[in-house]
C-alpha positions, 0 to 999 in steps of 0.5 A, a space after each residue: 451601861 459603860 465599862 469600867 475605866 480599867 477595862 477600856 483599852 485606850 491604845 496608849 502603848 505603841 510598839 515602835 521598830 527601827 527597821 534600819 537596825 532590825 535584822 529580822 532575826 525573830 527573837 521578838 517573834 519567839 517572845 511575842 508572836 501575837 505582835 511580831 512576825 517574820 515572814 518568808 520574805 525575811 522581813 519583820 511585821 508588827 501585827 499589832 502596833 497598839 497591843 493590849 496592856 496585858 502584853 506589856 510585860 511580854 513586850 518589855 521582854 522582847 525589847 530587852 531581848 532584841 539583839 539590835 535594840 531595834 524595838 521600843 515601847 512608847 506611850 501614844 496619846 494620839 
């Protein structure tokens, strides 16, 4: 038995951070802690580069809220 196509997580969305721009100020972590984490070393970590589609609205909010415009969502066909 196969899952319906809509339920399959194809990983098409990819979170891309420009670490040259990122200041690790944790705005994104406050919005999407399941995807972003600033650790004690003051560096931003992307916990899930290919998050589920249901997080897209939350991640879009993180993108527009980033004070350095360092986050992008791209479609990843690989």
